[in-house]
Structure formats: C-alpha cells, structure tokens
Rosetta silent file (secondary structure, phi, psi, omega in degrees, C-alpha in Angstrom):
SEQUENCE: MAEGRIKRITDKGFGFIETGTDKDMFFHSSAVTNGRFDELREGQRVSYDVGRGPKGPRAENVQVI
SCORE:     score description
SCORE:     0.000 S_00000001
   1 L     0.000  139.833  177.880   49.733 -193.477 -133.543 S_00000001
   2 E   -88.019  168.795 -173.480   51.277 -196.890 -133.323 S_00000001
   3 E  -133.907  158.523  175.084   49.969 -199.779 -135.473 S_00000001
   4 E  -177.677 -172.520  178.786   49.671 -203.680 -134.938 S_00000001
   5 E  -123.422  150.532 -177.302   47.468 -206.539 -135.362 S_00000001
   6 E   -63.675  117.066  178.057   44.781 -208.021 -133.165 S_00000001
   7 E   -88.704  -48.080  174.086   46.369 -211.143 -131.557 S_00000001
   8 E  -153.189  142.735 -178.384   43.581 -212.410 -129.309 S_00000001
   9 E  -121.945  132.844  175.403   40.105 -211.202 -128.245 S_00000001
  10 L  -106.400  154.931  179.979   38.402 -212.604 -125.191 S_00000001
  11 L   -75.239    4.507 -178.858   34.647 -212.959 -124.439 S_00000001
  12 L  -101.678    8.991  170.794   35.245 -210.958 -121.249 S_00000001
  13 L    95.771   11.067  172.527   35.692 -207.527 -123.144 S_00000001
  14 E  -142.446  166.978  179.386   39.257 -207.222 -123.726 S_00000001
  15 E  -154.878 -174.955 -174.680   42.054 -208.244 -126.123 S_00000001
  16 E  -138.274  140.930 -171.936   45.706 -207.992 -126.984 S_00000001
  17 E  -115.356  130.921  173.915   47.443 -206.398 -130.046 S_00000001
  18 E   -73.799  128.190 -172.659   50.756 -207.789 -131.424 S_00000001
  19 L  -100.650  -11.790 -173.207   53.166 -204.755 -131.389 S_00000001
  20 L    93.737   -7.056 -179.985   56.111 -206.126 -133.308 S_00000001
  21 L  -112.586  179.297  174.400   57.973 -206.426 -130.028 S_00000001
  22 L   -77.856   -0.363  174.806   58.112 -209.277 -127.413 S_00000001
  23 L  -110.418  130.706  175.677   55.346 -207.502 -125.497 S_00000001
  24 L   -90.637  148.308 -179.944   51.704 -207.491 -126.598 S_00000001
  25 E   -92.524  123.474  177.824   49.513 -204.513 -125.937 S_00000001
  26 E   -78.087  145.529  168.658   46.397 -204.873 -123.755 S_00000001
  27 E  -143.156  145.550  172.725   43.140 -203.139 -124.782 S_00000001
  28 E   -98.440  152.705 -177.912   39.668 -202.873 -123.336 S_00000001
  29 H   -55.925  -28.537  173.747   36.490 -202.942 -125.288 S_00000001
  30 H   -71.020   -7.625 -179.383   35.875 -199.290 -124.347 S_00000001
  31 H   -83.875  -17.664  177.623   39.039 -198.267 -126.168 S_00000001
  32 E   -68.835  125.651 -171.598   37.583 -199.066 -129.563 S_00000001
  33 L  -113.342  -23.165 -172.199   36.637 -195.886 -131.331 S_00000001
  34 L  -122.730   46.336  176.790   35.575 -196.525 -134.965 S_00000001
  35 L   165.298 -163.962  170.624   33.451 -199.616 -134.645 S_00000001
  36 L  -116.100  148.916 -173.794   32.315 -202.110 -132.065 S_00000001
  37 H   -59.381  -44.234  178.900   34.438 -204.504 -130.037 S_00000001
  38 H   -69.601   -3.465  177.841   32.337 -207.575 -131.211 S_00000001
  39 H   -97.799   -4.585  175.938   33.071 -206.736 -134.787 S_00000001
  40 L   -76.086  143.712  171.647   36.950 -207.106 -134.256 S_00000001
  41 L  -117.593  147.879  177.784   38.676 -210.169 -135.552 S_00000001
  42 L   -61.039  137.731  176.493   41.973 -211.750 -134.777 S_00000001
  43 L   100.237  -23.851 -179.351   44.585 -210.728 -137.536 S_00000001
  44 L   -55.294  142.524  171.279   42.989 -207.316 -138.143 S_00000001
  45 E   -85.499  140.448  179.589   45.347 -204.365 -138.393 S_00000001
  46 E  -141.147  160.122  167.024   44.556 -201.491 -136.016 S_00000001
  47 E  -111.395  158.667 -170.552   46.210 -198.324 -134.985 S_00000001
  48 E  -158.125  158.227  164.724   46.248 -197.185 -131.273 S_00000001
  49 E   -97.032  141.536  168.252   47.690 -194.677 -128.734 S_00000001
  50 E   -84.797  128.029 -177.805   49.723 -195.981 -125.968 S_00000001
  51 E  -125.013 -173.805 -176.759   48.234 -195.063 -122.729 S_00000001
  52 E  -119.569  127.474  174.371   48.818 -196.067 -119.005 S_00000001
  53 E  -118.023 -173.842 -175.307   46.556 -198.299 -117.109 S_00000001
  54 L   -68.490  -23.055 -179.593   46.626 -199.588 -113.485 S_00000001
  55 L  -105.518    4.182  176.525   48.703 -202.733 -114.515 S_00000001
  56 E   132.956 -165.140 -172.941   51.145 -201.016 -117.000 S_00000001
  57 E   -62.113  145.221  170.407   50.744 -199.788 -120.698 S_00000001
  58 E  -147.675  157.962 -173.828   47.647 -200.165 -122.517 S_00000001
  59 E   -81.271  141.157  179.436   46.086 -199.378 -125.948 S_00000001
  60 E  -132.817  154.926  176.550   43.669 -196.434 -126.236 S_00000001
  61 E    62.081   34.617 -177.186   41.867 -195.031 -129.194 S_00000001
  62 E   -64.654  130.117 -175.562   41.952 -198.441 -131.015 S_00000001
  63 E  -139.598  132.045  178.170   40.864 -198.100 -134.667 S_00000001
  64 E   -63.596  132.901  169.454   40.563 -200.690 -137.521 S_00000001
  65 L   -96.982    0.000    0.000   42.828 -199.639 -140.462 S_00000001
C-alpha cells in the first residue's frame, strides 16, 4: 500500500491525496474503508491502493493511518 496525506476534500464526495510526487491522487468517498468520508480531514495520513479509474489513476481502499 502507498501512503500520503489528504490534500483537499470537496463537498461533492471526492478528494485528493498528496503522494510525494508532482501528481496528486484522486479518490472517491466510496473508496474510504475504515471510517466515513465526512470524518476525513485535510492533512491526515492515509494509506491506499493505486487503482485505475475512467480518467486515470485513483486511490482505492483509503484508510486513515
């Protein structure tokens, strides 16, 4: 599993994870596995699996560390 920090969360049910590279990782609220999307906060450390979405890479199995 990869690790990063929540960079931004939207009120539309998705967010972005800082990956340590120049590209942020998109994630959808349905990808959060150990809690609820509305409990996530910017700056929290998370682990995730890299998956493939219709518009490119996306985070799956997002878990707060």
